[in-house]
C-alpha positions in Angstrom: 28.5 -50.2 30.1 29.6 -46.7 28.9 27.3 -44.5 26.8 27.5 -41.2 25.0 24.5 -38.9 24.9 24.5 -35.8 22.7 21.5 -33.4 23.1 20.5 -29.9 22.1 18.2 -27.5 23.8 17.1 -23.9 23.6 17.1 -21.7 26.6 13.7 -20.8 27.9 14.9 -17.3 28.5 18.1 -15.2 27.9 20.9 -16.4 30.2 24.0 -14.4 31.1 27.5 -15.6 31.9 26.6 -15.8 35.7 23.9 -18.4 34.9 26.2 -20.3 32.5 29.0 -20.3 35.1 26.5 -21.6 37.7 25.5 -24.5 35.4 29.1 -25.4 34.8 30.0 -25.2 38.5 27.1 -27.5 39.3 28.2 -29.9 36.6 31.7 -29.9 37.8 30.7 -30.6 41.4 28.2 -33.3 40.7 29.6 -35.1 37.7 32.8 -36.7 39.2 30.8 -38.5 41.9 28.4 -39.8 39.2 31.2 -40.8 36.9 30.0 -38.5 34.1 32.2 -36.5 31.8 31.4 -34.3 28.9 31.5 -30.9 27.1 29.1 -28.0 26.8 28.6 -25.6 23.9 26.4 -22.5 24.3 25.6 -19.9 21.7 22.7 -17.7 20.8 20.3 -19.4 23.3 21.2 -22.9 22.2 22.9 -25.5 24.3 24.7 -28.6 22.8 26.1 -31.0 25.3 27.7 -34.4 25.4 27.4 -36.6 28.5 29.5 -39.7 28.8 29.4 -42.4 31.5 27.3 -45.2 32.9 24.0 -45.6 31.1 22.0 -45.2 34.3 23.8 -42.1 35.5 23.8 -40.4 32.0 20.1 -41.2 31.7 19.4 -39.8 35.1 21.3 -36.6 34.5 19.6 -36.2 31.1 16.2 -36.5 32.7 17.2 -33.8 35.2 18.3 -31.5 32.4 15.1 -32.2 30.3 13.0 -31.2 33.4 15.1 -28.0 34.1 13.0 -24.9 33.5 16.1 -23.2 31.9 15.8 -25.5 29.0 13.1 -25.9 26.3 12.9 -28.0 23.1 15.3 -30.6 24.6 16.2 -33.1 21.9 18.5 -36.1 21.9 20.7 -36.0 18.8 22.7 -39.1 19.5 22.8 -41.9 22.0 25.3 -44.7 21.6 27.2 -47.4 23.5 30.9 -46.5 23.5 34.1 -48.5 24.2 35.9 -45.5 25.6 35.2 -41.9 26.6 36.1 -39.0 24.3 36.0 -36.5 27.2 37.5 -38.6 30.0 39.6 -35.7 31.3 36.7 -33.2 31.6 34.1 -33.2 34.3 32.5 -30.6 32.0 34.5 -28.7 29.4 33.2 -25.7 27.6 33.9 -24.6 24.1 34.4 -20.9 23.7 32.4 -20.2 20.6 33.4 -16.5 20.6 36.8 -17.7 19.4 35.5 -20.0 16.6 36.2 -19.2 13.0 32.7 -18.9 11.4 34.0 -21.1 8.5 34.3 -24.0 10.9 30.5 -23.8 11.6 29.8 -23.2 8.0 31.6 -26.4 7.1 28.9 -28.4 8.8 25.8 -26.3 8.5 23.9 -23.9 6.1 24.8 -20.8 8.2 27.8 -20.0 10.3 25.8 -20.4 13.6 25.5 -23.2 16.1 22.2 -24.9 15.4 22.4 -28.6 16.1 18.6 -28.9 15.5 19.3 -28.7 11.8 22.1 -31.2 11.9 22.0 -35.0 12.5 23.7 -36.5 15.6 26.8 -37.7 13.7 27.3 -34.3 12.0 26.9 -32.6 15.4 29.5 -34.9 16.9 31.9 -34.2 14.0 31.3 -30.4 14.5 32.0 -30.8 18.2 35.2 -32.7 17.5 36.4 -29.9 15.2 35.4 -27.2 17.7 37.4 -28.9 20.3 40.4 -29.1 18.0 40.2 -25.5 16.8 38.5 -23.5 19.5 39.6 -22.5 22.9 38.3 -24.8 25.7 37.3 -22.4 28.5 37.7 -25.1 31.2 38.4 -28.7 31.3 37.9 -29.7 34.9 
């Protein structure tokens, strides 16, 4: 059974591009063997990430993330059974929010910033879908 999990978290401390690259590299090396695909957004100390795959593997990975000291305020926004993956080609893609038109964020939230904590799970997924369609994906593999 395939599932999709969307969560948001805050960073426990400021992270730089080296730490973010390390997180992505770790995801890209681990996720294929676990059958997990997904996408990561990061902006202003907030992560929003989708994980897709087998229920057990996605749950296991989420528990690792929730216990990671780099994250705080980890919150599940959406967890659902799915018939097909949305991110099947990406072991872990990353949306480049620096290239996002602020009006895209404003369409879904009160302010033109990424803050999934103020949005519901379905709205956050709709925002992600639009970000994927309109923003530059830094890496797909």
